[in-house]
VOVEX-648105 format. One line per 2 residues: number of its first residue (from 1); their letters; for each residue x negated, y negated, z of C-alpha. Coordinates in nm, 4 decimals, m for minus. Each point is the difference from the previous one (the first is absolute). Last residue first. Example, Ala and Ser with C-alpha at 12.3 -4.5 7.8 and 13.67 -1.06 7.14 Angstrom:
! VOVEX-648105
2 = SA = m1.3670/0.1060/0.7140  0.1370/0.3440/0.0660;
***
This chain:
! VOVEX-648105
258 = VE = m3.5264/m0.3348/0.7465  0.2691/0.1231/m0.2474;
256 = SP = m0.0514/m0.2942/m0.2374  m0.3647/0.0817/m0.0548;
254 = PI = m0.2358/m0.2731/0.1247  m0.0683/m0.3115/m0.2139;
252 = EG = m0.3676/0.0075/m0.0918  m0.2650/m0.2649/0.0663;
250 = GN = m0.1694/0.1935/0.2727  0.3103/0.0484/0.2021;
248 = EA = 0.0323/m0.3143/0.2106  m0.0723/m0.2282/m0.2962;
246 = QM = 0.2574/0.1772/m0.2168  0.2688/m0.0196/0.2670;
244 = RA = m0.0763/m0.3682/0.0538  0.0285/m0.0671/m0.3754;
242 = WG = 0.3326/0.1848/m0.0155  0.1296/m0.2096/0.2895;
240 = AM = m0.0918/m0.3150/m0.1906  0.2090/0.1414/m0.2844;
238 = RE = 0.2931/0.0415/0.2372  m0.0279/m0.3559/0.1304;
236 = AM = m0.0251/m0.1460/m0.3520  0.2980/0.2111/m0.1077;
234 = IA = 0.2189/m0.1322/0.2811  m0.1162/m0.3573/m0.0643;
232 = KS = 0.0909/0.0292/m0.3703  0.3430/0.1330/0.0963;
230 = EE = 0.0584/m0.2933/0.2348  m0.1251/m0.2516/m0.2592;
228 = DD = 0.2504/0.1039/m0.2663  m0.1214/0.1466/m0.3319;
226 = QL = 0.1166/0.3599/0.0399  m0.1443/0.3096/m0.1710;
224 = AP = m0.2491/0.0862/0.2759  0.2813/m0.0258/0.2542;
222 = LK = 0.2057/0.2769/m0.1626  0.3681/m0.0868/m0.0111;
220 = WP = 0.2254/0.2938/0.0861  m0.2054/0.0810/0.3071;
218 = ME = 0.0646/0.3617/0.1018  0.2242/0.1256/0.2780;
216 = KL = 0.3643/0.0070/m0.1132  m0.0718/0.0774/m0.3661;
214 = AI = m0.2524/0.2615/0.1122  0.2481/0.1862/0.2175;
212 = CV = 0.2571/0.0086/m0.2813  m0.2624/0.1174/m0.2493;
210 = ED = m0.1106/0.2832/0.2284  0.3572/0.1121/0.0608;
208 = LK = 0.0715/m0.0046/m0.3745  m0.3001/0.1993/m0.1201;
206 = QY = 0.1414/0.3551/m0.0118  0.3484/m0.1392/m0.0654;
204 = PI = m0.1141/m0.1291/m0.3373  m0.0721/m0.3687/m0.0731;
202 = AI = 0.0835/m0.0980/m0.3600  m0.1334/m0.3396/m0.1079;
200 = IH = 0.1537/m0.1741/m0.3019  m0.2293/m0.2940/m0.0777;
198 = LG = 0.1395/m0.2945/m0.1948  m0.1568/m0.1287/m0.3224;
196 = KP = 0.2988/m0.0079/m0.2329  0.3489/m0.0870/0.1197;
194 = YV = 0.2049/0.3012/0.1054  0.2467/0.2440/m0.1641;
192 = KR = m0.0524/m0.1376/m0.3507  0.1491/0.3175/m0.1545;
190 = RA = m0.2832/0.0361/m0.2503  m0.2542/m0.0912/0.2667;
188 = MG = 0.1385/0.2548/0.2444  m0.0076/0.2756/m0.2615;
186 = HH = m0.3381/m0.0838/m0.1513  m0.2116/m0.0648/0.3061;
184 = MG = m0.2463/m0.2907/0.0078  0.2456/m0.2840/0.0684;
182 = TV = 0.0105/0.0753/0.3706  m0.3246/0.1129/0.1585;
180 = CF = m0.0347/0.3420/0.1616  m0.0705/0.1239/0.3501;
178 = NV = m0.0657/0.3225/0.1873  m0.0354/0.0854/0.3673;
176 = KG = m0.1133/0.3591/0.0298  0.1904/0.2834/0.1695;
174 = SL = m0.0424/0.2039/m0.3175  0.3535/0.1311/m0.0507;
172 = YP = 0.1931/m0.3103/0.1087  m0.2598/m0.2352/m0.1526;
170 = YA = 0.0227/0.1814/m0.3371  0.3762/0.0566/m0.0150;
168 = YT = 0.1232/m0.3561/0.0619  m0.2115/m0.2806/m0.1453;
166 = WA = m0.2233/0.2106/m0.2258  0.2857/0.2089/m0.1364;
164 = CS = 0.2278/m0.3027/m0.0407  m0.2701/m0.1838/m0.1980;
162 = FI = 0.0528/0.2805/m0.2498  m0.1565/m0.1690/m0.3022;
160 = CS = m0.3086/m0.2213/m0.0343  m0.1758/0.2122/0.2602;
158 = TK = m0.0684/m0.0084/0.3735  m0.2502/0.0611/0.2748;
156 = SE = m0.0898/m0.3131/0.1915  m0.2390/0.0624/0.2859;
154 = WY = m0.1030/m0.1967/0.3036  m0.2556/0.1837/0.2101;
152 = DG = 0.0911/0.1131/0.3498  m0.1803/m0.1809/0.2825;
150 = SI = 0.2379/0.1667/0.2449  0.1028/m0.2883/0.2276;
148 = YS = m0.0004/m0.3049/m0.2298  0.0330/0.2152/m0.3149;
146 = TA = 0.3740/m0.0029/m0.0755  0.0381/m0.3353/0.1767;
144 = RM = m0.2487/m0.1514/m0.2442  0.2341/0.1135/m0.2773;
142 = VI = 0.2974/m0.1710/0.1622  m0.1831/m0.3272/0.0609;
140 = DA = m0.1513/m0.0131/m0.3494  0.3412/0.0829/m0.1465;
138 = QE = 0.1444/m0.3112/0.1626  m0.2652/m0.2228/m0.1580;
136 = TD = 0.0304/0.1784/m0.3357  0.3787/m0.0176/m0.0265;
134 = AV = 0.1960/0.2831/0.1537  0.2459/0.2784/m0.0674;
132 = VI = m0.0199/0.2243/0.3074  0.1201/0.3599/m0.0002;
130 = VL = 0.0372/0.1980/0.3204  0.0007/0.3720/m0.0631;
128 = DP = 0.1274/0.3160/0.1686  0.1922/m0.2201/0.2377;
126 = DF = 0.0873/0.1013/0.3581  0.3527/m0.1309/0.0521;
124 = EC = 0.1613/m0.3188/0.1346  m0.1010/m0.2340/m0.2828;
122 = KS = 0.1780/m0.3361/m0.0028  m0.3029/m0.2301/m0.0283;
120 = VP = m0.1739/0.2606/m0.2159  0.2747/m0.0456/m0.2595;
118 = CF = 0.1489/0.3411/m0.0827  m0.0234/0.2406/m0.2956;
116 = WV = 0.1016/0.3651/0.0366  m0.0922/0.2412/m0.2773;
114 = YN = 0.2241/0.3024/m0.0409  m0.0455/0.3496/m0.1441;
112 = IS = m0.3582/0.0706/0.0975  m0.1133/0.3642/0.0258;
110 = GE = 0.1732/0.0989/m0.3255  m0.3135/0.0059/m0.2149;
108 = II = m0.3208/m0.0154/0.1982  m0.1370/m0.3559/m0.0103;
106 = TP = m0.1951/m0.1431/m0.2926  m0.3440/m0.1557/m0.0361;
104 = VT = m0.0833/m0.0622/m0.3694  m0.2154/0.2736/m0.1570;
102 = NH = 0.2080/0.1555/m0.2778  0.1977/m0.3123/m0.0874;
100 = IR = m0.3213/m0.2036/m0.0062  m0.1637/0.2507/m0.2355;
98 = AN = 0.2986/m0.0213/m0.2350  m0.0577/m0.3751/m0.0271;
96 = PA = m0.3653/0.0633/m0.0808  0.0978/0.2583/m0.2668;
94 = PT = 0.2788/m0.1909/m0.1780  m0.2557/m0.2119/m0.1896;
92 = RY = m0.1466/m0.3487/0.0460  0.1893/m0.0701/0.3207;
90 = IG = 0.2163/m0.2916/0.1165  0.1275/m0.0875/m0.3469;
88 = FD = 0.3599/0.0781/0.0933  m0.0052/0.2689/m0.2710;
86 = MG = m0.3085/0.1586/0.1573  0.1606/0.0103/0.3438;
84 = AQ = 0.3201/0.1375/m0.1496  m0.1741/0.2920/m0.1693;
82 = GS = m0.1740/0.1177/0.3158  0.1323/0.3567/m0.0163;
80 = AA = 0.0950/m0.0333/0.3671  0.2844/m0.2327/m0.0964;
78 = FP = 0.1310/0.2646/m0.2414  m0.0360/0.2802/0.2561;
76 = QK = 0.1686/m0.1789/0.2943  m0.1329/0.0783/0.3448;
74 = PM = 0.2710/0.1392/0.2247  0.2387/m0.2246/0.1937;
72 = MG = 0.0113/m0.1359/0.3548  m0.3642/0.0917/0.0500;
70 = LV = m0.1115/m0.3442/0.1136  m0.1967/m0.0660/m0.3197;
68 = MR = 0.2977/0.1194/m0.2048  0.2386/m0.2353/0.1812;
66 = GF = m0.2395/m0.2865/m0.0631  0.0188/0.0877/m0.3691;
64 = CN = 0.2711/m0.2366/m0.1253  0.3780/m0.0393/0.0259;
62 = DN = 0.0217/0.0316/0.3773  0.3284/m0.0204/0.1903;
60 = DK = 0.1021/0.3562/m0.0864  m0.3210/0.1367/0.1530;
58 = DI = 0.0993/m0.1208/0.3458  m0.0051/m0.3424/0.1615;
56 = CF = 0.0160/m0.1310/0.3549  0.0997/m0.3319/0.1521;
54 = SE = m0.1148/m0.2510/0.2639  0.0563/m0.3729/m0.0336;
52 = DK = m0.1851/m0.3162/m0.0918  0.1726/m0.0003/m0.3415;
50 = DQ = m0.2945/m0.1590/m0.1823  m0.2697/0.2023/0.1735;
48 = CL = 0.2022/0.3197/m0.0400  0.0516/m0.0724/m0.3699;
46 = KL = m0.3734/m0.0696/m0.0418  m0.0828/0.3439/0.1385;
44 = FQ = 0.2747/0.1461/m0.2188  m0.1507/m0.1360/m0.3224;
42 = CF = m0.2960/0.2407/m0.0163  0.2446/0.2920/m0.0146;
40 = SL = 0.1645/m0.1190/m0.3202  0.3538/m0.1124/0.0557;
38 = LE = 0.3582/0.1272/0.0307  0.1581/m0.1930/0.2858;
36 = QA = 0.2561/0.1441/0.2416  m0.2397/0.0390/0.2901;
34 = KP = 0.0862/0.2682/0.2556  0.0981/m0.1280/0.3409;
32 = VG = m0.1977/0.1212/0.3036  0.2134/0.1441/0.2788;
30 = EP = m0.1783/0.3341/0.0049  m0.3027/0.0285/m0.2261;
28 = KA = 0.0890/0.2150/m0.3019  m0.1869/0.3277/0.0233;
26 = YC = m0.3592/0.0756/m0.1123  m0.1114/m0.3504/0.0916;
24 = FK = m0.2928/m0.2249/m0.0935  m0.0119/m0.3154/0.2139;
22 = VA = m0.1120/m0.3449/m0.1160  m0.0581/m0.3153/0.2053;
20 = IP = m0.0025/m0.3317/m0.1885  m0.2101/m0.3135/0.0460;
18 = QF = 0.1754/m0.3256/m0.1050  m0.0440/m0.1514/m0.3441;
16 = TC = m0.1192/m0.3599/0.0407  m0.2461/0.1318/0.2565;
14 = GL = m0.0390/m0.2133/0.3119  m0.2562/0.2238/0.1678;
12 = DA = 0.1848/m0.0876/0.3204  0.2731/0.2501/m0.0909;
10 = FA = m0.2495/0.2892/0.0031  m0.1309/m0.1191/0.3354;
8 = KK = 0.3533/m0.0381/0.1369  0.0800/0.3578/m0.0963;
6 = SL = m0.3194/0.1047/0.1759  0.1058/m0.1894/0.3119;
4 = AD = 0.3426/0.1665/m0.0068  m0.1331/0.3543/m0.0235;
2 = IM = 0.0021/0.2053/m0.3215  0.1247/0.3475/0.0805;
***
C-alpha cells in the first residue's frame, strides 16, 4: 500500500499528467467499474489521468496489441510476419519487425484478464506498477529516487513499436524501472497520446517501496546544482571537509565504509 506521505511526494512532483497506479488482475476487481471506451492500450493511462478516477479494462476495451503483450489474446500470425512494420516504413524488411514480435516481453496467456488503473492519490491497493509521466526536471527526481538507496543503474530498454511491452510487461517481469520518451514510439506518436519529449517512467512493485522511501528522504534539489548563496556555502563547507579528510589520511579520502 502506498502511504499518505508517499502519495504526497508523488503529488508534489507537480506533473501535468498525474502518476497512476496499475494492478494486473486475473478476476475483475470487486467494486471497480469497467471502462466503456474502446482505445489502444497506451491511451488508457492518459484516460485515467484525464478522468481522475479508477477503472479497469479487459481485452474488449483494447483495439491494439497491449492485450497481446499482457497475454489477453494469442500472438497474431500476420502481425508476427513483420509485414506491417515494413509497410509503415519502420523497418527495412519484414524480418526485423518479426524479430520484435518473437522477442518482446509478454505475459503468460490467460493469467491477466483485467488491468486496473487508478490515480496514485486515490490508490488503496498494492500496485504492480506506478507510472509517472514527467518532464525532464521531474524525471530527474524520480530516477534519482530509483538509485538513491540501491545505486541501481538507470536503463531504458525499448523499441520503436510496442511501447506498451516496455512500459508494462518488461518492468513487471524484470523488476527493473524502465522509461521511454514520448514522441519516439510509433503507436503513441501516431495517436498523439502525449506531447513530445516527456518521460514515461514505470516503477515495478519490486522497486516501489525503495522509491517511496527515497522520495521522502533525499534532497530534490542538489546543492551543487543551485546558484543561491546558501547552497554555495553548503558545498564550500563540504569540500573543505573533503580536504581535511585527505590531509588526515595521507592525501586520500578513506573508504566510505570506514
